[in-house]
N, C-alpha and C positions, 0 to 999 in steps of 0.2 A: 315137354319134359317135366316131370314132377319134382317139387322141392321136398327133399327127404329130411330136412334139418329137424323137424318135430316128430318124425316117424319113430316108433319104438324100435329098439334093436332086434327083437325077435321077429317083428313084422318085416324089417329089412332083410333078414336072412331068408325068410319065407319068400319074399318077392324076388330076390336074387335067384333062389332055387327055381321058382316058377318060370321066370324070364329066361333063365339058362336052358331049361327043358324046352320051352317054346322055341327058342333061337335054334337050338340044335336040331329039333324036329323040322322046322322050316328050312334050315340049311340042307338037311339030308334030302328033303322033298323038292330042292331047287325052288324054293318059295319066292314070293313077291319081294323084290329088292327093297321097296320102301318099308315093308314090315320089318325086314331084317335090320335095316338101319335104325329104325325106331327102337327095336328091342335092344340092339347094341348100345345105343345111347343111354337107355334106361339102365342096362347092366353096369356100364361104366359109371354113371351117376350114383348108383347104389354102392359100388365098390369104393368110390371116392369118399362117400359119406362114412362108410364103415371104417376106412383107413384114417379119415380125419378124426373120428371119434377115438380110435385106438391111440393115435398120436397125442391128442388132447388129454387122454386119460393119464398119460405119463407125466403130465406137468400139473400137479395138484395145487400148487400155489402160483397163481398168476402174477402176483406182485414181485416175486423174486425169480421166477423162471421166464426165460425167453423162448418163445416158440417160433420157429421158423418152418414154414411150409414151402416146399418146392413141388412142382408138378410130379416129380418121381415119387414123392412121399405119398401122394394121393391115389395113385393108380397102381 
């Protein structure tokens, strides 16, 4: 699985779109289970990174703001 921490936001959106299209197509064709699982993991990882950045953006001053992340916040 790829580390998306340094990936630009627009690239994340493009990757999410591409992986979602690939996953949907493979699912409709009753494709390879391993490929489906790999795509699903990548989709979830990208979604987590996007949600992480969105939440982090809400806290502009790390010295006074407390940031709590739960699993529900990231997916």
